[in-house]
C-alpha positions as MATLAB code, in Angstrom:
seq = 'METKNPEFYVRNGLDDEFDSFWDKVSCFAANSFPFEERCAFVKKAKDCNRSTNVVPYMRIMACDLNCVNDFEQLIFLTLFLAFCFVILLLLIHVCNNYYSPALKAVSRILRMNEHVAGVTLLAFGNSSADLFSNLASVKADVPVFANSLAAALFVSMVSGGLICYMFPFKMNAYESVRDILFLILGSMMLQYFLETGQQVSESEFICLSLIYIFYIFVNVVDVYLIRRALISTNAQIDALLEGEMTPVKRKKLSELEKQQEIYTRDIEVEIFEKKNSGPNINKMRYTTLRMARNTRVSVDKKVTRNVKHNRAQGKNFGICRDFYLAIRPITCEKWRKANMIERAIMLVRTPGVILCIIYIPLVDYEMDKHGWNKLLNCLQVMLNPAMSIIVIKALLSSRGNSLWYVAITKEYIYGLYSLPITMPIAIFMFFQSRTDVPPFYHSVFTVMNLTGSMFMIFICATEIDKVLEVLGHILEVEDDFMGATVKACTGSLGPLIANIAMAMHGYPKMAYASAIGGPFFTVVLSASTVLHVRNLVGFKVTNISQQGNYGGNAFIFLNLGLFLTLLWSTTLGFFARRSVGIFCIVFYGVYLLFAILIHKKVIHSFSEDMPLQAAFGDI';
ca = [
      60.107   -2.178  -72.975;
      61.883    0.976  -74.094;
      60.557    4.202  -72.660;
      60.711    7.457  -74.623;
      62.663   10.338  -73.142;
      60.230   13.000  -71.913;
      62.577   15.697  -73.161;
      61.928   14.625  -76.763;
      58.161   14.158  -76.380;
      56.240   15.980  -79.111;
      52.920   17.487  -78.017;
      49.877   16.793  -80.165;
      46.360   18.116  -80.479;
      45.062   15.818  -77.768;
      47.405   17.425  -75.234;
      46.154   20.884  -76.166;
      42.589   19.636  -75.801;
      43.259   18.452  -72.264;
      45.002   21.718  -71.354;
      42.011   23.770  -72.473;
      39.396   21.324  -71.156;
      38.284   23.457  -68.214;
      38.093   26.548  -70.446;
      35.816   24.921  -73.023;
      33.718   22.326  -71.202;
      30.072   23.200  -70.595;
      28.996   23.638  -66.999;
      26.011   21.395  -67.622;
      28.349   18.476  -68.359;
      28.439   18.098  -64.572;
      25.041   16.408  -64.803;
      26.713   13.333  -66.349;
      28.975   12.910  -63.303;
      28.049   11.201  -60.026;
      26.561   13.576  -57.453;
      29.603   13.426  -55.169;
      31.935   14.560  -57.988;
      29.857   17.467  -59.323;
      31.061   20.050  -56.809;
      34.705   19.648  -57.843;
      33.649   19.868  -61.505;
      31.641   23.105  -61.243;
      34.444   24.759  -59.262;
      36.968   24.042  -62.033;
      34.791   24.616  -65.124;
      35.023   28.274  -66.150;
      31.727   28.070  -67.993;
      30.018   27.767  -64.596;
      31.252   31.308  -63.903;
      30.628   32.690  -67.393;
      27.089   31.331  -67.588;
      26.124   32.786  -64.203;
      23.902   35.835  -64.315;
      23.228   36.631  -60.638;
      22.926   33.324  -58.780;
      25.281   30.344  -59.525;
      22.615   27.644  -59.494;
      24.863   24.722  -60.464;
      27.405   25.598  -57.762;
      24.687   26.069  -55.142;
      23.099   22.726  -55.965;
      26.353   20.748  -56.133;
      28.368   22.429  -53.363;
      26.342   24.620  -51.017;
      23.246   22.418  -50.869;
      25.285   19.220  -51.435;
      22.703   17.467  -53.576;
      23.268   13.690  -53.324;
      20.359   12.083  -55.189;
      17.614   12.699  -57.736;
      14.956   13.363  -55.101;
      16.961   16.168  -53.485;
      17.689   17.548  -56.956;
      13.945   17.690  -57.679;
      13.320   19.508  -54.375;
      16.033   22.084  -55.136;
      14.705   22.641  -58.662;
      11.293   23.325  -57.124;
      12.922   25.928  -54.867;
      14.572   27.510  -57.900;
      11.175   27.753  -59.607;
       9.779   29.428  -56.489;
      12.674   31.882  -56.683;
      11.669   32.470  -60.325;
       8.220   33.496  -59.132;
       9.729   35.997  -56.690;
      11.825   37.498  -59.508;
       8.696   37.716  -61.651;
       6.951   39.675  -58.899;
       9.893   42.073  -58.763;
       9.826   42.407  -62.555;
       6.140   43.358  -62.448;
       6.846   45.887  -59.678;
       9.653   47.563  -61.659;
       7.641   47.750  -64.885;
       4.526   49.103  -63.202;
       6.082   51.584  -60.760;
       9.275   52.780  -62.461;
       9.556   51.843  -66.138;
       6.085   52.956  -67.262;
       6.199   56.411  -65.586;
       9.692   56.962  -67.019;
       8.529   56.131  -70.539;
       5.581   58.516  -70.229;
       7.852   61.293  -68.983;
      10.466   60.796  -71.721;
       7.794   60.595  -74.431;
       6.307   63.827  -73.130;
       9.690   65.571  -73.055;
      10.518   64.447  -76.629;
       6.991   65.380  -77.813;
       6.296   61.939  -79.282;
       2.878   60.526  -79.942;
       1.853   57.146  -78.591;
       2.730   55.170  -81.703;
       6.214   56.602  -82.197;
       6.988   56.179  -78.494;
       5.884   52.552  -78.769;
       8.014   51.645  -81.794;
      11.088   53.542  -80.558;
      11.471   53.998  -76.798;
       9.347   51.090  -75.590;
      10.369   48.683  -78.356;
      14.089   49.469  -78.033;
      13.982   49.329  -74.245;
      12.228   45.957  -74.349;
      14.387   44.356  -77.056;
      17.866   45.824  -76.611;
      18.608   43.443  -73.720;
      18.433   40.465  -76.111;
      20.882   42.157  -78.463;
      23.453   42.781  -75.734;
      23.111   39.303  -74.227;
      23.496   37.650  -77.653;
      26.552   39.764  -78.440;
      28.084   38.794  -75.097;
      27.807   35.114  -76.079;
      28.390   35.570  -79.801;
      30.420   32.353  -80.116;
      27.751   30.169  -78.525;
      26.423   27.498  -80.863;
      22.735   28.469  -80.761;
      20.233   29.085  -83.617;
      19.952   32.864  -83.221;
      17.589   33.349  -86.157;
      15.179   30.621  -85.022;
      15.160   31.904  -81.439;
      14.588   35.481  -82.651;
      11.616   34.361  -84.742;
      10.176   32.426  -81.790;
      10.575   35.440  -79.484;
       9.005   37.731  -82.105;
       6.072   35.340  -82.453;
       5.512   35.286  -78.677;
       5.631   39.073  -78.310;
       3.422   39.837  -81.321;
       0.807   37.162  -80.611;
       0.756   36.706  -76.819;
       1.679   40.238  -75.761;
      -0.483   41.801  -78.481;
      -3.299   39.356  -77.736;
      -3.293   40.091  -74.001;
      -3.391   43.830  -74.708;
      -6.419   43.361  -76.953;
      -8.148   41.057  -74.445;
      -7.514   43.069  -71.291;
      -7.720   46.598  -72.742;
      -9.789   46.720  -75.989;
      -9.018   49.860  -78.001;
      -9.241   51.533  -81.401;
      -6.029   50.867  -83.320;
      -4.124   53.378  -85.409;
      -5.140   52.014  -88.806;
      -2.396   53.193  -91.167;
       0.398   52.933  -88.610;
      -0.508   49.369  -87.565;
      -0.735   48.110  -91.154;
       2.585   49.766  -91.979;
       4.350   48.202  -88.985;
       3.044   44.714  -89.727;
       4.108   44.958  -93.374;
       7.570   46.132  -92.320;
       7.910   43.153  -89.961;
       6.875   40.724  -92.716;
       9.387   42.360  -95.070;
      12.213   42.215  -92.513;
      11.724   38.547  -91.615;
      11.522   37.529  -95.267;
      14.623   39.544  -96.172;
      16.718   37.905  -93.456;
      15.346   34.488  -94.401;
      16.257   35.147  -98.047;
      19.813   36.222  -97.170;
      20.358   33.068  -95.126;
      18.863   30.835  -97.812;
      20.985   32.278 -100.619;
      24.291   33.233  -99.014;
      24.338   30.931  -95.972;
      25.407   33.968  -93.924;
      24.779   37.690  -93.390;
      27.435   39.561  -95.339;
      28.411   43.160  -94.747;
      26.282   44.462  -97.618;
      23.266   42.446  -96.419;
      23.755   43.683  -92.855;
      23.851   47.278  -94.118;
      20.696   46.638  -96.145;
      18.804   45.325  -93.113;
      20.069   48.218  -90.976;
      18.864   50.704  -93.581;
      15.440   49.031  -93.569;
      15.179   49.576  -89.814;
      16.426   53.171  -90.084;
      13.912   53.829  -92.867;
      11.180   52.315  -90.682;
      11.970   54.732  -87.840;
      12.296   57.622  -90.315;
       8.845   56.906  -91.764;
       7.269   56.895  -88.292;
       8.938   60.182  -87.327;
       7.965   61.857  -90.611;
       4.404   60.628  -90.108;
       4.192   62.555  -86.822;
       5.585   65.643  -88.525;
       2.978   65.397  -91.299;
       0.190   64.948  -88.722;
       1.280   68.172  -87.013;
       1.388   70.000  -90.332;
      -2.087   68.685  -91.151;
      -3.339   69.842  -87.738;
      -1.992   73.352  -88.342;
      -3.656   73.424  -91.757;
      -6.939   72.120  -90.323;
      -6.928   74.741  -87.570;
      -6.352   77.471  -90.165;
      -9.281   76.219  -92.259;
     -11.544   76.114  -89.192;
     -10.599   79.694  -88.297;
     -11.352   80.799  -91.869;
     -14.791   79.132  -91.819;
     -15.697   80.766  -88.513;
     -15.313   84.179  -90.075;
     -18.402   85.627  -91.695;
     -21.922   84.269  -91.876;
     -22.434   80.563  -91.164;
     -24.219   78.751  -94.014;
     -25.348   75.086  -94.190;
     -22.433   74.317  -96.519;
     -19.972   75.965  -94.113;
     -21.529   74.151  -91.167;
     -21.119   70.775  -92.897;
     -17.537   71.542  -93.863;
     -16.817   72.747  -90.314;
     -18.167   69.504  -88.846;
     -15.886   67.458  -91.103;
     -12.870   69.579  -90.209;
     -13.590   69.311  -86.478;
     -13.658   65.510  -86.770;
     -10.278   65.624  -88.527;
      -9.004   67.997  -85.864;
     -10.029   65.558  -83.118;
      -8.216   62.682  -84.850;
      -5.031   64.699  -85.393;
      -5.076   66.072  -81.846;
      -5.444   62.606  -80.375;
      -2.325   61.381  -82.220;
      -0.219   64.505  -81.933;
       1.508   64.016  -78.585;
       1.581   61.765  -75.519;
      -0.564   63.023  -72.662;
      -0.138   61.997  -69.046;
      -3.250   60.096  -67.959;
      -4.294   58.796  -64.582;
      -3.602   55.105  -64.123;
      -6.627   52.844  -64.236;
      -7.424   51.467  -60.793;
      -9.075   48.303  -61.993;
      -8.872   46.041  -64.972;
     -11.645   45.199  -67.415;
     -14.709   43.232  -66.445;
     -14.042   39.830  -68.007;
     -16.301   37.723  -65.837;
     -18.914   37.205  -68.531;
     -18.240   35.433  -71.789;
     -20.234   37.948  -73.793;
     -17.566   40.575  -73.228;
     -15.199   38.637  -75.455;
     -17.206   39.444  -78.596;
     -18.401   42.979  -77.901;
     -16.745   45.962  -79.494;
     -14.453   47.814  -77.136;
     -16.125   50.289  -74.819;
     -15.201   53.926  -74.855;
     -12.905   54.442  -71.861;
     -12.631   57.852  -70.280;
      -9.011   58.799  -69.737;
      -8.429   61.595  -67.260;
      -5.467   63.851  -68.016;
      -3.090   64.764  -65.216;
      -2.366   68.436  -64.591;
       1.410   68.504  -64.096;
       1.377   71.904  -62.413;
      -1.190   70.811  -59.850;
       0.623   67.597  -58.905;
       3.930   69.470  -58.809;
       2.824   72.251  -56.456;
       0.221   70.398  -54.385;
       2.465   70.363  -51.274;
       4.208   73.685  -51.849;
       4.104   76.091  -48.893;
       6.528   79.018  -48.791;
       5.852   79.549  -45.093;
       7.670   76.291  -44.320;
      11.437   75.839  -44.270;
      13.373   74.314  -47.161;
      13.991   71.097  -45.213;
      10.614   70.833  -43.479;
       9.707   67.150  -42.964;
      12.828   65.847  -44.730;
      13.324   62.860  -42.394;
       9.626   61.980  -42.384;
       9.472   62.054  -46.200;
      12.572   59.855  -46.381;
      11.096   57.303  -43.990;
       7.796   57.189  -45.884;
       9.635   56.745  -49.203;
      11.810   53.794  -48.168;
       8.925   51.783  -46.710;
       8.515   48.648  -48.838;
       4.992   48.064  -47.486;
       2.460   50.729  -46.529;
       0.057   50.219  -43.649;
      -2.965   50.969  -45.843;
      -2.076   48.304  -48.424;
      -1.292   45.812  -45.670;
      -4.704   46.306  -44.035;
      -6.583   45.925  -47.317;
      -4.588   42.881  -48.509;
      -5.603   39.270  -47.962;
      -3.251   36.514  -46.822;
      -1.860   35.726  -50.281;
      -1.283   39.397  -51.104;
       0.527   39.900  -47.805;
       2.762   36.912  -48.535;
       3.595   38.406  -51.932;
       4.423   41.738  -50.299;
       6.792   40.040  -47.872;
       8.701   37.909  -50.381;
       9.368   40.806  -52.726;
      10.400   43.204  -49.937;
      14.219   42.904  -50.478;
      13.841   43.642  -54.193;
      11.487   46.558  -53.531;
      13.981   48.102  -51.081;
      16.754   47.719  -53.662;
      14.624   49.488  -56.283;
      13.799   52.326  -53.861;
      17.480   52.919  -53.140;
      18.727   52.450  -56.709;
      16.086   53.942  -59.040;
      14.999   57.608  -58.792;
      11.279   57.966  -59.370;
       9.756   60.550  -61.722;
       5.999   60.126  -61.952;
       3.805   63.063  -62.965;
       0.742   61.377  -61.419;
       2.217   61.471  -57.910;
       2.359   64.418  -55.554;
       5.585   66.375  -56.125;
       6.149   64.093  -59.151;
       7.771   61.545  -56.850;
      10.361   64.023  -55.579;
      12.000   63.118  -52.253;
      14.825   65.477  -51.384;
      17.039   63.335  -49.150;
      16.442   60.108  -51.070;
      17.088   61.729  -54.461;
      20.306   63.306  -53.196;
      21.507   59.866  -52.103;
      20.415   58.306  -55.412;
      22.522   60.793  -57.374;
      25.560   59.188  -55.729;
      24.359   55.582  -55.397;
      22.804   55.013  -58.831;
      25.940   55.616  -60.960;
      28.257   53.976  -58.408;
      26.178   50.813  -58.083;
      25.749   50.534  -61.865;
      29.485   50.926  -62.525;
      30.466   48.404  -59.832;
      28.080   45.678  -60.994;
      28.731   46.142  -64.734;
      32.515   46.253  -64.207;
      32.354   43.099  -62.075;
      30.297   41.284  -64.723;
      32.723   42.269  -67.477;
      35.934   41.574  -65.574;
      35.083   38.140  -64.139;
      35.612   36.456  -67.574;
      35.119   32.969  -66.153;
      37.927   33.127  -63.612;
      35.603   33.976  -60.740;
      31.990   34.765  -59.993;
      30.805   38.341  -60.445;
      30.171   38.985  -56.754;
      33.712   37.810  -55.971;
      35.058   40.246  -58.564;
      33.185   43.095  -56.840;
      35.744   43.003  -54.012;
      38.335   44.148  -56.554;
      36.204   46.277  -58.850;
      34.279   48.393  -56.338;
      36.943   51.091  -56.563;
      35.690   52.054  -60.051;
      32.307   52.913  -58.588;
      33.959   55.107  -55.975;
      35.656   57.060  -58.762;
      32.228   58.464  -59.688;
      31.730   60.029  -56.253;
      34.007   63.074  -56.866;
      31.584   63.989  -59.673;
      28.252   63.004  -58.147;
      28.881   64.105  -54.562;
      29.178   67.858  -55.371;
      26.002   67.559  -57.428;
      24.198   65.946  -54.486;
      25.455   68.644  -52.084;
      24.333   71.379  -54.489;
      20.904   69.741  -54.752;
      20.565   69.506  -50.991;
      21.241   73.203  -50.357;
      19.402   74.497  -53.442;
      16.128   72.503  -53.397;
      13.070   72.320  -51.145;
      11.289   69.302  -49.723;
       7.756   70.381  -50.696;
       8.272   71.032  -54.419;
      10.556   69.397  -57.012;
      13.333   71.571  -58.461;
      13.259   72.734  -62.072;
      15.848   70.102  -63.026;
      13.853   67.193  -61.585;
      13.056   65.928  -65.097;
      16.767   65.042  -65.500;
      16.159   62.222  -63.027;
      14.045   60.604  -65.742;
      17.268   59.434  -67.409;
      18.367   57.525  -64.299;
      14.792   56.316  -63.832;
      14.686   54.880  -67.358;
      18.190   53.370  -67.425;
      17.918   51.990  -63.894;
      14.572   50.326  -64.520;
      15.795   48.911  -67.858;
      18.834   47.446  -66.097;
      16.632   45.864  -63.416;
      14.253   44.455  -66.045;
      17.203   42.982  -67.946;
      18.595   41.355  -64.803;
      15.216   39.934  -63.745;
      14.289   38.610  -67.200;
      17.682   36.999  -67.843;
      17.728   35.459  -64.359;
      14.397   33.741  -64.992;
      15.814   32.555  -68.302;
      18.904   31.135  -66.535;
      16.802   29.237  -64.006;
      14.783   27.558  -66.745;
      17.965   26.856  -68.715;
      19.367   24.965  -65.710;
      16.054   23.153  -65.352;
      16.020   22.174  -69.025;
      19.569   20.788  -69.007;
      19.035   18.800  -65.821;
      15.843   17.303  -67.252;
      17.726   16.673  -70.538;
      15.397   18.716  -72.720;
      16.613   19.484  -76.248;
      18.277   22.920  -76.542;
      16.496   23.795  -79.790;
      13.122   22.957  -78.257;
      13.859   25.052  -75.181;
      14.937   27.998  -77.336;
      11.852   27.834  -79.543;
       9.344   27.471  -76.703;
      10.289   27.990  -73.053;
      13.216   30.388  -73.479;
      11.314   32.365  -76.126;
       8.608   32.963  -73.516;
      10.854   33.622  -70.518;
      13.211   35.831  -72.526;
      10.234   37.940  -73.575;
       8.719   38.329  -70.116;
      10.192   41.832  -69.876;
       8.474   43.084  -73.048;
       5.261   41.254  -72.100;
       4.964   42.796  -68.642;
       6.178   46.233  -69.782;
       3.583   46.332  -72.580;
       0.758   45.254  -70.277;
       1.883   47.834  -67.692;
       1.734   50.600  -70.315;
      -1.752   49.441  -71.342;
      -2.813   49.524  -67.681;
      -1.570   53.107  -67.470;
      -3.939   54.026  -70.309;
      -1.694   53.626  -73.379;
      -2.839   50.491  -75.269;
      -1.843   52.036  -78.615;
       1.735   52.518  -77.404;
       1.799   48.990  -75.986;
       0.497   47.398  -79.181;
       2.926   49.428  -81.288;
       5.717   47.990  -79.133;
       4.292   44.472  -79.635;
       5.024   44.911  -83.365;
       8.012   47.290  -83.271;
       9.870   45.183  -80.682;
       9.815   42.000  -82.807;
      10.871   44.070  -85.830;
      13.950   45.232  -83.898;
      14.615   41.670  -82.671;
      14.420   40.029  -86.098;
      15.832   42.712  -88.389;
      18.474   44.486  -86.326;
      19.325   42.240  -83.376;
      19.507   38.899  -85.216;
      21.321   40.336  -88.252;
      23.858   42.117  -86.021;
      24.682   38.954  -84.084;
      24.978   36.864  -87.258;
      27.212   39.463  -88.903;
      29.463   39.690  -85.843;
      29.729   35.903  -85.875;
      31.061   36.080  -89.406;
      33.576   38.739  -88.386;
      34.959   36.640  -85.504;
      35.275   33.581  -87.735;
      32.340   31.578  -86.398;
      30.770   29.523  -89.182;
      27.156   30.499  -89.848;
      24.916   28.331  -92.016;
      21.237   28.438  -92.795;
      20.661   24.980  -91.309;
      22.455   25.828  -88.060;
      20.496   29.062  -87.669;
      17.153   27.497  -88.537;
      17.603   24.547  -86.184;
      14.728   22.132  -86.008;
      12.083   24.748  -85.227;
      13.106   27.866  -87.204;
      10.990   26.973  -90.226;
       7.905   26.556  -88.058;
       8.531   29.847  -86.250;
       9.008   31.653  -89.585;
       5.776   30.291  -91.072;
       3.712   30.866  -87.923;
       5.071   34.411  -87.491;
       4.179   35.481  -91.016;
       0.868   33.632  -90.920;
       0.001   35.323  -87.614;
       0.897   38.755  -89.010;
      -1.194   38.119  -92.123;
      -4.169   37.063  -89.975;
      -3.677   40.209  -87.866;
      -3.998   42.282  -91.034;
      -7.110   40.308  -91.919;
      -8.972   40.704  -88.609;
      -7.938   44.334  -88.099;
      -9.264   45.433  -91.507;
     -12.368   43.252  -91.148;
     -13.256   44.679  -87.725;
     -12.521   48.277  -88.689;
      -9.355   48.305  -86.539;
     -11.300   47.751  -83.319;
      -9.142   45.449  -81.175;
     -11.760   43.321  -79.406;
     -11.317   40.746  -76.684;
     -12.221   37.950  -79.075;
      -9.196   38.970  -81.151;
      -6.988   38.658  -78.086;
      -8.252   35.123  -77.479;
      -7.639   34.292  -81.145;
      -4.006   35.484  -80.989;
      -3.257   33.522  -77.804;
      -4.879   30.360  -79.210;
      -2.846   30.807  -82.392;
       0.361   30.807  -80.331;
      -0.929   27.718  -78.526;
      -1.200   25.978  -81.902;
       2.452   26.868  -82.557;
       3.423   25.327  -79.213;
       1.418   22.213  -80.089;
       3.333   21.880  -83.369;
       6.642   22.326  -81.529;
       5.731   19.635  -78.980;
       4.666   17.211  -81.712;
       7.938   17.839  -83.548;
       9.869   17.313  -80.315;
       8.049   14.004  -79.771;
       8.765   13.084  -83.429;
       5.068   12.734  -84.201;
       5.285   15.159  -87.145;
       8.171   16.536  -89.181;
       9.415   20.106  -88.961;
       9.296   22.561  -91.861;
      13.061   23.005  -91.476;
      15.596   20.998  -93.449;
      17.084   17.856  -91.955;
      20.508   18.239  -90.386;
      23.216   16.649  -92.584;
      24.591   13.341  -91.337;
      28.336   12.911  -90.917;
      30.055    9.564  -91.096;
      31.613    8.337  -87.872;
      34.479    6.568  -89.676;
      35.721    7.300  -93.169;
      33.708    8.502  -96.113;
      30.602    6.406  -96.610;
];
């Protein structure tokens, strides 16, 4: 048999496919290999490095833990779920102790009211992580529009429902109706663009961006008009107080004072004391009662700032003691009061709590000295930028060739480059400031507080999402079903916990505004940006691929839920009762039931059927 000369061999497409196999193959393809061969596979597949967020679960299971059968695999997946719970505890800690105080401080500095802070700062902080993560994997073949609708449905119904159930409140009538109508408009516009053009063109992307900009502009102008109305109302009250008081004047004055109270309440964010306990929900009758009037106690910033100030003491008096008390992950008082389960929770989250203490500067106007700790804050000025630069640079530079923590050994030098800038600032702070009172520039730490807590929330939320993604692929669950149900919930844990934390701090209006403004950002700006970038990089975008098998259901349930929210809010006079919260959560449960029935092929989805392609020839 004549053999061809290798020198004259002509390469074909199959050769190129084999050469790029390890660059393109999915890490989860290892599940189709025998257990003893999976370790070698995950070490060679670059997707196992690219798809790693913090912990390389596939590599740990195949190599480090040396999983050899299905039983061991089930045990290790259970351990991963337990690790998920620990991350969730850390996420709650960050939202409650760092993110919420930072948002209150920034809102106060920018003179926002609760609603504007909710639809801008809180909504953007909660939803921007999804935008960046989707842009990082822009070429991934996932239904972005369907997943965005599912996430928006979860946040608006479950997050909004829990806020109403746990913290009943009086809604901002006009602002809430306006936000809901904007969200309905945005989802229908993007749906229309996909239905007609099969993609998001540049003009359509600009149109959707302008809708979001106009939405923010309307909210900002609304605050401006409220302040103008308050000035006018105050002037009218002063004019009525002059001269003799008549019954007509007294009636007019009463009406103006009511208007003044409404305008004053919505004029600017106030710093309130955090509620120590949640609502009494032990009796079923509380679910139908109108919300009770809660007394919110304002915090005097000057008192909390100067409560420890004593000029007779030295500038560094008690510096080591304050530092030791600040870095304690567990206080003796909390440990004594806690039961066995609470103590176990304290212990398992201790490493994450210590990391947060070292990394995130705390600015909280409710605390003595506003959370100022001289020695710790001086160290954080150097550590916070350096740690952020090192981790982000390692994540960006790994590019599938190595894991991010391996890349740190080469990229740590970029974090050290920040020290020549931050170290003089820290030295200046140390010699200029006192231990018993925060310096005048302490509010600048709010920026590092906000960005650091947002970064931690992003890491925690995406890590939980990665764990459940590994779990879904190992159990061979359909990707579309995971994206429309499980990943929509886990990906929105950050917004859910952040909104509930803000409601616990006494700002249910801000939290509910974020429950509508966040989904508006996710659907209108985030999804349209990702789809437009996909067109620019040459990735084919079609309506069927972006709807998937569950996009039609998510679209219908989202708009139906928003319409029902308009219905109950106007019917109940914009009193968000606990019964409304139960209704919203049950409504999302119905959506999950539909998704499960579609997954089990009991009913048909509202989406179009995927086109069939012939295996051989044209038939």
